[in-house]
C-alpha positions in Angstrom: 41.3 46.2 32.3 41.5 49.4 34.3 38.9 47.9 36.8 41.1 44.9 37.0 44.4 46.9 37.6 42.4 48.8 40.3 41.1 45.7 42.0 44.7 44.0 42.1 46.2 47.4 43.3 43.3 47.3 46.1 43.9 44.0 47.4 47.6 44.5 47.6 47.0 47.9 49.6 44.5 46.2 52.0 47.2 43.5 52.4 50.3 45.7 52.9 48.8 47.2 55.8 49.0 43.8 57.7 52.1 42.3 56.4 54.2 45.1 54.6 55.8 46.0 51.5 57.3 42.6 50.7 53.9 41.0 50.7 52.8 43.9 48.6 55.0 42.7 45.7 54.2 39.2 46.1 50.3 39.8 45.7 50.6 42.5 43.2 52.4 40.8 40.2 50.1 37.5 40.3 47.0 39.2 40.9 47.5 41.5 38.1 48.7 38.6 36.0 45.5 36.4 36.9 43.1 39.4 36.0 44.5 40.9 33.2 45.8 37.9 31.0 43.3 34.9 32.1 44.1 33.3 28.8 47.4 32.3 30.0 45.7 30.2 32.6 43.6 28.3 29.9 44.6 24.5 29.8 42.8 21.3 28.5 40.5 19.4 31.0 42.7 16.5 29.8 46.2 15.7 29.3 47.2 16.7 25.5 48.5 13.2 24.7 45.1 11.4 25.9 43.5 12.7 22.9 45.2 10.2 21.1 44.0 7.1 22.9 41.4 6.2 20.4 42.1 4.0 17.4 39.8 3.8 14.4 39.4 0.4 12.9 38.2 0.2 9.5 37.1 -3.3 8.3 37.7 -4.9 4.8 35.6 -5.1 2.7 33.2 -3.1 5.2 32.6 -1.9 9.3 34.3 0.2 11.5 34.8 0.1 15.3 37.0 1.9 17.9 40.0 0.5 19.9 43.0 1.6 21.7 46.6 0.5 22.2 48.5 -1.0 25.6 52.1 -1.3 26.4 53.1 -4.5 28.0 56.3 -6.4 28.5 56.3 -8.3 25.6 54.9 -5.9 23.1 52.2 -3.4 22.1 48.8 -4.5 21.9 45.4 -3.3 20.0 42.4 -3.8 22.2 38.9 -3.7 20.9 35.4 -5.2 21.6 35.1 -9.0 20.4 32.2 -8.2 18.0 34.2 -5.5 16.1 36.6 -8.1 14.6 34.6 -11.6 15.0 31.0 -12.8 14.2 28.8 -14.4 16.5 30.2 -18.0 15.6 33.8 -16.3 16.3 34.6 -16.3 12.5 36.6 -13.0 11.1 34.4 -10.6 9.9 36.8 -9.4 7.2 40.5 -10.8 6.2 41.9 -7.1 6.7 41.7 -4.2 9.1 43.3 -0.7 8.6 43.9 1.3 12.0 44.3 5.1 12.2 45.9 6.8 15.5 46.5 10.5 16.0 50.0 11.5 17.2 50.6 12.1 20.9 51.3 15.7 19.7 47.7 17.2 19.1 49.7 19.8 16.8 51.3 17.1 14.5 49.1 16.4 11.6 50.6 13.3 10.4 48.4 10.3 11.4 49.6 6.9 12.5 48.1 4.1 9.8 48.9 0.5 10.0 47.3 -2.5 8.3 46.8 -5.9 9.6 46.1 -9.0 8.1 43.9 -10.5 10.4 44.4 -13.8 9.0 47.7 -14.1 9.5 47.7 -12.7 13.2 45.1 -15.2 14.2 47.5 -18.1 12.8 50.0 -17.0 14.6 48.2 -16.9 17.9 48.6 -12.8 17.9 44.7 -12.2 17.6 43.0 -13.4 20.5 39.3 -13.4 20.9 37.9 -13.9 24.8 35.9 -17.1 25.0 33.1 -15.4 27.1 33.4 -11.7 27.1 33.4 -9.2 24.6 37.0 -7.9 24.2 39.8 -9.1 21.8 43.5 -8.1 21.5 45.8 -7.8 18.8 49.7 -8.1 19.3 50.7 -5.9 16.7 54.4 -5.5 17.8 57.1 -6.9 19.9 59.6 -5.2 22.4 63.0 -6.1 23.6 63.0 -5.6 27.2 66.7 -5.2 27.8 66.8 -3.0 24.8 64.2 -0.6 25.6 65.6 2.3 23.0 65.6 -0.5 20.2 62.7 0.5 17.4 59.8 -1.7 17.9 59.4 -4.8 15.5 56.4 -5.2 14.1 54.9 -8.5 13.3 54.4 -10.7 10.3 50.8 -9.7 9.0 51.4 -5.9 10.3 52.4 -3.0 7.6 52.8 0.6 8.9 51.7 2.7 6.2 52.7 5.9 7.8 53.4 7.1 11.2 54.2 10.3 13.3 57.2 11.4 14.8 55.9 11.2 18.4 54.4 7.9 17.7 51.4 5.9 19.3 50.1 6.4 22.6 49.8 3.2 24.6 48.4 2.7 27.8 50.7 1.4 30.4 50.4 -0.8 33.9 49.9 2.4 36.1 47.1 3.8 33.6 44.9 0.8 33.8 42.1 -0.1 36.7 40.7 -3.5 37.5 36.8 -3.8 38.2 37.6 -3.5 42.0 39.0 -0.1 41.4 36.1 1.3 39.5 34.1 4.1 41.9 30.4 4.7 41.0 29.5 8.0 40.8 33.0 9.2 39.4 33.2 10.8 36.2 34.1 9.2 33.1 35.2 10.1 29.3 34.2 7.4 26.5 36.7 8.1 23.4 35.6 6.3 20.2 34.5 6.7 16.5 30.7 6.9 16.3 30.6 6.7 12.7 27.0 5.6 12.5 25.9 9.3 13.7 24.7 12.0 11.1 23.3 12.2 8.0 25.4 11.4 4.6 23.6 14.4 2.8 24.0 17.0 5.8 27.7 16.5 6.6 28.1 17.6 10.4 31.1 15.4 11.9 34.5 14.5 10.6 34.2 10.7 11.0 38.0 10.4 10.6 38.1 12.0 13.8 37.4 10.6 17.3 34.8 12.2 19.5 34.5 12.3 23.3 31.6 12.1 25.5 31.7 12.9 29.5 29.5 11.1 32.2 29.9 9.2 35.2 29.9 5.6 36.4 26.1 5.0 36.9 26.7 1.5 38.4 27.9 -1.9 38.7 26.7 -5.4 38.0 28.2 -7.7 40.0 26.5 -11.1 38.5 27.9 -10.2 35.2 31.1 -8.2 36.6 30.4 -5.3 34.0 30.1 -1.7 34.4 27.4 0.6 33.8 27.7 4.4 32.3 25.2 6.9 31.8 26.7 7.8 28.7 24.9 6.9 25.2 27.0 5.0 22.9 26.6 4.3 19.1 27.6 1.9 16.4 31.4 2.5 15.7 32.0 3.7 19.5 32.4 -0.1 20.3 35.6 -1.3 21.6 36.9 2.4 22.6 38.4 3.2 25.7 36.6 4.4 29.0 38.6 6.6 31.2 37.8 7.1 35.1 38.7 10.5 36.5 40.0 9.9 39.9 40.7 12.8 42.1 43.3 12.4 44.4 44.3 15.5 46.7 44.7 18.2 44.5 45.5 16.1 41.4 43.4 14.3 39.1 44.2 11.2 37.0 42.8 9.6 34.1 42.8 5.8 34.1 41.3 3.0 31.6 38.7 1.2 33.3 37.3 -0.9 30.3 36.3 -1.3 26.6 32.9 0.1 25.3 30.9 -2.8 24.6 26.9 -2.4 24.2 24.2 0.3 24.5 21.3 -0.3 26.7 17.7 -0.3 25.0 14.5 1.1 25.6 11.7 -1.1 24.6 8.5 0.5 24.1 5.5 -1.8 22.8 2.7 -0.4 21.3 -0.9 -2.5 20.9 -3.4 -2.2 18.2 -6.7 -3.0 20.2 -8.4 -3.9 17.3 -6.6 -6.3 15.4 -4.5 -7.6 18.6 -1.2 -7.3 17.6 1.8 -5.5 18.9 4.3 -3.2 17.4 7.9 -3.3 19.8 10.2 0.0 19.0 13.6 -0.1 20.4 15.3 3.3 21.0 18.9 3.8 23.0 18.1 4.3 26.7 21.3 6.7 27.4 22.8 4.0 29.5 25.9 1.9 28.0 27.8 -1.2 29.3 31.9 -1.6 29.7 33.6 -4.7 29.7 36.3 -4.0 32.7 40.0 -4.2 32.0 40.4 -7.4 34.0 39.6 -9.7 30.9 41.8 -7.6 28.6 44.7 -8.3 30.9 43.6 -12.3 30.9 44.0 -12.1 27.0 47.4 -10.6 27.3 48.8 -12.6 29.9 
């Protein structure tokens, strides 16, 4: 503490010789605060409310995935990967789902819990799966454009079990980026609920809380219009949002660029020379595939 104070004083003395006593006062106070109370400058690497982006999707009778909300002019939509809610033949994996989302205020303990009757929502056209891409959306509430202050009206098949005072976080049009706006080498954050991780007999993770992973945009696949990340993902991550970090001048912006879809496997083949048979083992390469937001916007339009 004494060294820090001495350093601040010396810096101010060196400056006053050139600029006078006024500059001494201007320098001494901020330097002393900086060196004596660094904890005041501690800030989270992302906006606090961004922690509330991921949504845990628990299907009944079994199965979990991740998702997030987006706000549109006609309502609020849950976004996830198509394979979280649908089978390969586009049948529902379960009749009901429970959504858990944390408050926009990290200090608030009450969670937003919403139940969905997927069969009802599919019948009304509010549950939609993309015909060729691994994304699906569910409209859970309607809004009145000319009365934005009016409370949200949940749709038939949607029930609110509990809600936080701050409400749910939904991405708006200004926080969404399309495929052409994805920048190779930019940093990304992957949000989600990788519930397949860990050993149940050795609890290390709270599976009811989301995890973040940082990486970069490793590349783009123009023929498939998909995004490649150098982040490993695991069962449970599917459907979670990916945020690209854009630096504009001195500011950093966090924009959603896509939906977690697949991990990229690494295949290793072992050959038994004596008996002439092969055995292949499949591991996680550490790369993952993301479906861009373009196909989500197709569905909500």
